[in-house]
C-alpha positions, 0 to 999 in steps of 0.5 A: 389609419389613425382614428379620429380622437372621440367627440365627447361633446360637439364640435365646430371648426374652421375649415383653415383660412381668415381674413387679413394681415393679423395673425395674432388677430386671426390666433386668438380668433380661432381659439378665443372661438373655437374651444372644441378643435382649434386650427392654425388660421392661414392669411391669404391676403399677406400674398403669395407664400401665405396663400394655400397652395403657395403656403404648402409648397413651402412645405415641401422637401427638396422641391422650390417653387416661384411665383411666374407670370402665369401663376406657380411653377417649380424651380432649383433652388429656393428665393424669395416666395419659397422664403416668404411662406417659411418666414409667414408659416414662422408668425403663423406658428408664432402667433397659435402658439402664444393663444394656445399656451398650456392647451391641451386636445385636438388642433387641426392644421392644413396643407394642401394635398398632392393630387390639388398641388400637382394641378395646381404647379408648374414644370419648369419647362411650363407644362403642369405636374399633374401632366407628368406620374413621376412628377406628381409622386415626386411631388406627394413624396416630397409634401409626406416629407415635409409635413412629418417635420411641420407636425414634429415642430407643431407638436414640439411648441404646442405639445399638450396637443392632439395633432390633426391634419387637413388636407385640402383636395380640392381640384380631386374631383377634376383629377378624376374625371380629366376635367383640369386644364392643360398650362395652355388652357386650351386643353384637359389633362387627361383623367387619373386612375381612381385606383392612381387616386387612392393610391396617392392619397394613401400614401401621404396618409399612411405616411404621416403618423396623425389622422387626417382630414380629407377636405374638398369644397367641390362637388362630387366628392369621391367620399368612398376612395378618401375612405379607403386611401385612409382618411379618419374624417371627411369635410366638405359644403354640406350643400354640394351634398346630393342625394348620391351622396346618401350610401357614401355618408350613410356608409362612413359615419357607421363606420366610424368616419366623421365629417365636417361638414359647411352649414355657415356660409363663409360669405358676409351676410346676414345671419341668424338662427345659428340652430336652423343652419343644421336642420339640413342635417339632421334631414340626413341623418334621418334619411339615412337612417342613423341613430340620433345618437352618432350625429354629435358624435360624427358631424363637426360643425364648420363654415363653406369654405374657408373665411379669407374673402370675409370681413373679419367682424363676419369671419368671427360672427360665422366660426360662433354661429357654427358653434352654436349648431354644434351646440344644438345638433348635441342638444336635440339632435332628433 
């Protein structure tokens, strides 16, 4: 397991998606707002192939998918949707490279994790890949190889970057609980054994040579499982945390796990007192009995989820508020 870079000061970042269709504007906003931890923007408003599932499908090696009326489905050869995903990713990388000239420091890129990908894409015969354990393993292996190539490309373009990989796994709690619907929608797929869930995720994490963040904006995120699988950081919507999560967060923080906590709303609303957004984080820390000095080293502030549904002006404000909130944690951890 690669170690998350030591945070020498307050840090904030975005979850991944941004509004609009202009790659240069998104890269300019992200790099200008998030100096401590910028990320590669995603622009799903461009359509299929720019969405998080389609973008990750475009990274797969020797597996191809296309858009059907029911959604994404694996096929035998690359088609228009794969080419479109490649083109948009190249455009996003071009823009990020332009605005990170001579940049040194951590840089986050995002991809969908193996369980959410398997729960979202259908096999050629129509059922979701999640229903077939062999297909899940094929998807995981292809994803791992594709991520290696993607990381190498980002390193080539931005050689001073210290890369972090975020695996988006919003469907993982449902996968483990047997709550993922079949392709027909009439039934639910069998729950995946937690040991298997951990094994597949560990295979991807071990297969890349960078620190891995696992992100889920769903309730009941299995934090201990993610840590055992090798995640060096866990990204969560702080508003969904309950006291049932206390032990897992406390044990993780004491063991060096970093938590990316979403505290700034991800859709347009009036925002005030960005420093007050982290009051709940301080309350959590006191409840856990953790040292206040550990707080700014263990927490990165984020919006609650991706900003694709926000207006461009609000997205800029949300990132700015995240930075101010992170500074507040560093200045006043108690």
